C-alpha positions, 0 to 999 in steps of 0.5 A, spaced: 583 234 392 583 228 397 583 229 404 586 236 407 586 242 403 592 244 398 597 248 402 596 253 396 589 255 398 589 261 403 585 259 409 578 261 409 575 267 413 570 265 419 565 269 419 561 270 426 561 277 428 557 283 426 563 286 424 566 281 420 559 280 416 559 287 414 566 287 411 564 280 408 558 283 405 561 289 402 566 285 399 561 280 396 558 287 393 564 289 389 564 282 385 561 281 379 560 273 381 560 270 387 559 262 389 554 260 394 553 254 398 549 252 404 549 246 409 543 244 413 542 239 418 536 235 415 538 228 416 539 230 424 533 234 426 526 235 426 526 242 423 532 243 419 535 249 418 541 252 415 547 251 419 553 254 415 553 259 409 559 258 404 561 264 399 567 264 394 570 270 390 576 270 386 580 272 392 577 269 398 573 263 401 568 265 407 565 260 412 559 264 415 556 261 422 548 263 422 548 261 429 552 267 431 547 272 428 540 274 430 539 276 423 542 275 416 538 281 413 544 284 411 545 279 406 539 280 402 541 285 397 547 281 395 542 275 393 537 280 390 542 284 386 541 283 379 548 285 377 551 280 382 551 273 379 550 268 384 553 261 382 550 255 385 551 247 384 544 244 385 541 251 387 534 249 388 535 246 395 540 252 397 535 257 395 529 253 398 533 253 405 535 260 404 528 263 403 525 258 408 530 261 414 531 268 412 526 270 407 531 272 401 529 273 394 534 271 388 535 274 382 541 273 377 543 266 378 548 261 375 547 253 376 553 249 374 549 242 375 543 245 371 548 247 366 552 241 366 545 237 365 543 242 359 550 240 356 548 233 356 554 231 361 552 224 364 556 225 371 553 232 374 555 231 381 560 237 383 565 232 385 565 229 378 565 235 374 571 238 378 575 231 377 573 232 370 575 239 369 580 240 374 583 233 376 581 234 383 578 229 387 573 231 393 573 227 400 566 225 400 566 223 407 562 228 410 556 229 406 552 226 411 555 230 417 551 234 422 552 241 421 548 243 427 553 241 432 558 246 435 564 247 434 565 245 427 571 240 426 576 243 422 576 237 417 568 239 416 570 246 415 575 244 409 570 240 406 565 246 406 569 251 403 571 246 397 564 246 395 564 253 393 572 254 391 572 252 384 565 254 382 567 260 379 572 257 374 567 251 373 562 256 371 566 260 366 568 253 362 560 251 362 558 258 360 563 258 354 560 251 352 553 253 353 554 259 348 558 255 343 552 250 343 547 255 342 544 253 349 545 259 353 538 262 353 535 255 355 540 255 361 538 262 363 531 260 362 532 255 367 536 259 372 530 264 372 525 259 374 530 256 379 530 263 383 522 262 383 522 256 387 518 256 394 519 252 400 514 246 401 509 247 407 511 242 412 507 238 417 500 241 413 494 237 414 495 233 408 503 231 410 500 224 412 499 223 404 505 219 403 507 216 396 503 209 396 497 211 400 493 212 394 493 204 394 490 203 401 482 203 402 479 208 406 480 204 413 487 203 412 488 210 410 485 212 417 490 208 420 495 211 416 493 218 418 493 216 426 500 212 425 503 219 421 501 223 427 504 218 432 511 219 428 510 226 428 509 227 435 515 222 437 520 226 432 518 233 434 519 230 442 526 227 440 528 232 435 529 227 429 527 227 422 521 223 421 525 217 417 529 216 423 523 215 427 519 210 422 520 210 415 514 211 410 515 204 408 514 201 415 508 206 416 505 204 409 506 196 411 503 197 418 497 201 415 496 195 410 496 189 414 493 192 421 497 189 426 493 188 433 499 185 437 506 185 438 507 178 434 503 181 428 507 187 428 513 183 428 511 180 421 510 187 418 515 188 413 521 193 415 519 192 423 524 188 427 525 187 435 529 194 436 524 198 432 518 194 436 522 195 443 521 203 442 515 203 438 510 197 439 506 200 444 505 207 440 504 204 434 499 199 436 495 204 440 495 208 433 492 202 429 487 202 434 485 209 434 485 209 426 480 203 426 476 207 431 476 213 427 472 215 421 474 212 414 478 216 409 475 215 402 478 216 396 475 223 395 476 226 401 484 223 400 484 228 394 485 222 389 481 222 383 483 219 377 484 225 372 480 225 366 482 220 360 483 226 355 488 229 360 492 223 361 492 222 353 495 229 352 500 227 358 502 220 354 503 224 348 507 229 351 512 224 355 513 220 349 515 226 344 519 229 350 523 222 351 524 222 343 527 229 343 531 228 349 534 222 346 535 226 339 538 232 344 542 227 348 539 230 354 535 228 360 527 228 358 526 234 363 531 238 360 527 238 354 520 240 358 520 240 365 515 235 368 511 241 372 510 245 365 508 238 361 503 237 366 501 245 366 500 244 358 496 238 359 491 241 364 490 247 360 489 244 353 490 251 350 486 252 344 490 257 340 498 258 339 497 264 343 494 261 349 500 256 349 504 262 349 501 264 355 502 258 359 509 257 357 511 264 358 516 262 363 519 258 357 520 263 351 526 259 348 522 252 349 516 255 346 520 258 340 523 252 339 518 247 340 511 250 341 508 248 334 510 241 335 507 241 342 500 244 340 499 239 334 501 234 339 495 236 344 490 236 339 
């Protein structure tokens, strides 16, 4: 529905007290299925955090303010309960955020976006699916909102509740189609894998290795490291995400060209007077620091060309996966996820039993494709 929520929908329940949280949790535990979503402030803060949790049952929508609580451990049993199906749309990010902030564990999820991808649906965004199945048009105006601000404005709350309100009936439609197509076991396989995703470690000693740094020489990599440290300090001090300080591309271009003054800095692709006014002094100082630091060679940087036989196995598996995806009318990673493709290529199993052990998380795919995969890697 465009704009405001339809008057036929009852107002969502706002949860910001321990009594309300306890009542909501008890209600969620009564249901066989509940819909879940989160909103975070990744576009607006140095260290993102969950800023809102949405839950829906067939009877009510809940909006929970996590800032109102010192702990949400009461919700842990809901997410861990194998008898309660948690329905997400694009669950990976939500699960990563909930694990990172609260340490929750997950069982028994249903991901409507993954289900749509497995069915070969091209437009798998929630708005596209709701429009196709229910004739609804969601207002996308607030997708980049700062959910960390309080109080949350009423239109934002209305937008947030719509992310879970229709997930349960959408799940029923997709479940039926998966079952009819004989793809339900494949879907459960991917849902189960999604419960095991882990939050990435942020700001580790290797965080400066941004995409593209493998093409820099050893001196340029040392400069990039110094530039990354400068950006991280500024981002932390100003409570901004890294990209709002300086983009990865600007860091790479600066490390590549090694400007020594403001004029040379302004010639760097992506730099302009506005950025220079804020960062010229710090960036030029970082460049000098990097030039005076020990070079970082390829081996230190962790970039070594993989063995030729491994690359050949990767290529054969990718070609087969692409062709099978065309045959099944799905994206190639639905046939075989990239991480599993690389794991198989690296392990180079010598027997079908060894391949089965490598693919233990993917029994449906092993039964259907195992023999073909084994022949390809040999």
